[in-house]
PLY file of the C-alpha trace (Angstrom):
ply
format ascii 1.0
element vertex 105
property float x
property float y
property float z
element edge 104
property int vertex1
property int vertex2
end_header
-61.07 -0.43 -28.14
-61.06 -3.06 -25.82
-63.80 -5.66 -25.49
-66.09 -4.63 -22.35
-65.13 -7.33 -19.43
-68.07 -9.21 -18.14
-68.33 -10.13 -14.29
-70.02 -12.85 -13.08
-70.34 -14.42 -9.27
-68.69 -17.82 -8.61
-72.15 -18.91 -8.10
-73.06 -18.35 -11.90
-69.76 -19.30 -12.80
-69.83 -22.91 -11.25
-73.56 -23.14 -12.34
-72.44 -22.49 -16.27
-68.50 -22.63 -16.66
-69.12 -23.85 -20.09
-71.20 -20.76 -20.86
-69.11 -18.48 -19.52
-65.75 -19.80 -20.97
-67.89 -19.85 -24.60
-68.60 -16.20 -23.86
-65.00 -15.29 -23.20
-63.67 -16.98 -26.06
-66.40 -15.33 -28.66
-66.19 -11.64 -27.50
-62.50 -11.88 -26.68
-63.38 -9.77 -23.02
-61.96 -10.44 -19.94
-64.40 -12.30 -17.31
-64.11 -11.04 -13.78
-65.20 -13.53 -11.49
-66.18 -12.24 -8.12
-66.49 -14.29 -4.63
-68.28 -12.67 -1.18
-68.60 -9.09 -3.72
-64.51 -9.07 -4.50
-62.89 -9.98 -7.66
-60.90 -13.51 -7.00
-60.34 -14.22 -10.20
-60.05 -13.19 -14.27
-61.18 -15.78 -16.99
-59.05 -14.95 -20.76
-59.59 -17.05 -23.36
-56.15 -18.06 -24.56
-56.12 -15.95 -27.65
-56.91 -13.00 -25.29
-54.42 -14.35 -22.72
-51.58 -14.67 -25.30
-52.12 -10.98 -27.22
-51.97 -9.57 -23.31
-48.57 -11.35 -22.62
-47.35 -10.16 -26.13
-47.99 -6.64 -25.07
-47.24 -6.89 -21.57
-44.19 -4.85 -19.84
-44.00 -7.05 -16.73
-43.56 -10.32 -19.01
-40.51 -11.99 -18.05
-37.66 -12.89 -20.81
-37.62 -16.28 -22.20
-36.46 -19.08 -20.43
-32.84 -20.73 -21.24
-35.32 -23.95 -21.64
-37.00 -22.48 -25.10
-39.96 -20.43 -23.73
-41.22 -23.02 -21.03
-43.31 -20.14 -19.72
-45.51 -20.02 -22.84
-48.76 -22.26 -23.40
-48.39 -25.05 -25.23
-48.83 -24.93 -29.35
-47.91 -21.14 -29.49
-44.72 -19.41 -31.33
-42.33 -16.78 -29.16
-43.19 -13.15 -30.07
-41.83 -9.98 -29.37
-43.04 -8.16 -25.99
-43.36 -4.73 -26.72
-44.11 -2.26 -23.28
-47.52 -1.38 -22.64
-48.31 1.01 -19.40
-50.91 -0.82 -17.00
-53.19 1.10 -14.62
-53.48 -0.15 -11.23
-56.56 -0.67 -10.29
-58.55 -2.42 -7.26
-58.64 -5.79 -9.17
-55.01 -5.15 -10.13
-53.08 -4.26 -13.02
-55.17 -3.68 -15.78
-55.09 -2.19 -19.70
-56.01 1.51 -19.61
-59.29 0.75 -21.62
-60.31 -2.06 -19.05
-59.88 0.67 -16.42
-61.71 3.49 -18.48
-64.42 0.81 -18.32
-64.30 -0.14 -14.69
-64.64 4.01 -13.78
-67.25 4.02 -16.34
-69.30 1.30 -14.40
-68.65 2.26 -10.87
-66.02 -0.35 -10.26
0 1
1 2
2 3
3 4
4 5
5 6
6 7
7 8
8 9
9 10
10 11
11 12
12 13
13 14
14 15
15 16
16 17
17 18
18 19
19 20
20 21
21 22
22 23
23 24
24 25
25 26
26 27
27 28
28 29
29 30
30 31
31 32
32 33
33 34
34 35
35 36
36 37
37 38
38 39
39 40
40 41
41 42
42 43
43 44
44 45
45 46
46 47
47 48
48 49
49 50
50 51
51 52
52 53
53 54
54 55
55 56
56 57
57 58
58 59
59 60
60 61
61 62
62 63
63 64
64 65
65 66
66 67
67 68
68 69
69 70
70 71
71 72
72 73
73 74
74 75
75 76
76 77
77 78
78 79
79 80
80 81
81 82
82 83
83 84
84 85
85 86
86 87
87 88
88 89
89 90
90 91
91 92
92 93
93 94
94 95
95 96
96 97
97 98
98 99
99 100
100 101
101 102
102 103
103 104
């Protein structure tokens, strides 16, 4: 089961960026950052980002430059396909879409 995402305003993010980042790293959950009531950014821990990249059917194949699109210090991984669900926040994993629906988003 996927961790439930957090939602913070841009103002709260500015006030406590280190705390919000720490929460994302500790929980593994995405943090949706809102501005004027709309999600404008999603913060992910590095581990969560790499996990999603591995599972993403939308990921581009490795570049001829040896995988220049990966984060530094990461290994090449196979990326099995997974279905993403389109939401008003953009494409998300089915578990996240279910959470957003149950939370009234």
